[in-house]
N, C-alpha and C positions, 0 to 999 in steps of 0.2 A: 880357714882362720889360722891354722898352724903354719901354712905356707907364708901368710902375711907376716906373722910374728918372726919367722925365720928370716924373711927378706929384710925386715926392719933391723933385726939383730946383725945380720951380715953387713948391711949398709952402715950401721954404727961402728962395727968392728973394723971396717975397711976405710972409714972416714968419708964414705960417699953419702952426701946428704939425702934424706928421704924427700920425695917430691912434696912441695908445699902447695896448697890451693892458692889461687890468685887472690890478692887482697881485694877487699870490697870497695867499690867507689861510693857506696851509700854513706851518708853522714853530712856533716857541716864542714865546708871548705872555705878557706880564705885566699883571696887573690894575692899576688906578690906585694902590692902596695899597701895591703891591709885596709882597703877602702870598702870592700864588700864581703859579706858572708853569704854563701849559697848552700841551701840544704838540698842534697840529691836524694832521690827516692825512685822506687819502681813506679812506673806509670803503665799499668798493664804489663805487657811483655817488654816494654821499653824503659829507658832511664831518662829522667828529666830532673831539672833543678830550678828552684826559685830563690830569689834574693830574700833573705830574712833579716839583714841588717845592712845599713850603708852609712858611711861617714858623711859629715856635712859637705865635704868637697864633692863626693860622688853624687849626693843629692842635688847639689847646685849644678854640676856638669850635666846631669840628666835633665833638670828643668830647662837649662839653656838649650838643650836639644829637643825640647818639647815633650819629654816624659815627665808627667806630673806625679805619678805614683810609682816610684822605683821599687819600694818594698813590696814584695809579692810578684814582681815581674818574673816571668818564666825566661830565665837566661839560657838554660840548656833544654833542648827539646828533641824528641824523636830519636834518641840514641839507641841503636841496635848493637848487640854484642857481635863482634867480628873476629873474635879470638880470645885467648886467655888474657884477661886484664885489659881488653881493648874494645872500644865502642866507636861507632860513627853516627853522627846526627847533625844538628844545627846549633850554633851558638848565636845568641842575639847580642849585638853591641849597642847598648842604649844611646850612647852619645852620637852614633851614626844612624840610628833608627833602622838598622839592617840586620838580616840573618846571613850567616855564612856557613858553608860546609865545614864540619869540624870533626876532630877525633879526640877521644879521651883515652889516655893510657895510664894505668896504675903503675907508678914507678916503685913505690914502697908502700907499706900499709898506711903511711901518713903523708904521701905525696902523689899528686896527679899532674900529668902534663896535658894541658888542654891546648889544642891547636885550632886555629881558624884559617881557612884557605879561600883564595879566589882563583879564577881561571881554571876551574876543574881540578884544583889541588896543585897547580904548578907553583903558586906563590903562597907560602904559609908562614904564620907567626905563631909562636907558642909561649905559654906561661906555665910556670911550676906553681901549683896551688898546694897549700898545706892543710892538713886536717885540724879542726878546732874542737 
């Protein structure tokens, strides 16, 4: 305990920041367009997330793609921790009716980068989501 206190004091005195734990991906997140909110949570040892709110536009787009009940849809599934602040799993794209390999990276306590990939991860797109 004394060694920890000394290390923290030395870090503060030298301007070296103390190590911070990775921010949590758990909570409610908004996509960049503000058209959906997703609540992420622990699903056993994994991370998952369901849509808890959707704009009229998102609901209409989902209906056009054959998804009749967008609210409650599991958008993020089977994410396993692969490092500090990083998970891999699958993202569901309702308007395409498909799941894609995906990564989640906590950028800041209030920002996530969610990527969806095809061709074994060769081609990826990402979005920055914000905590609500």
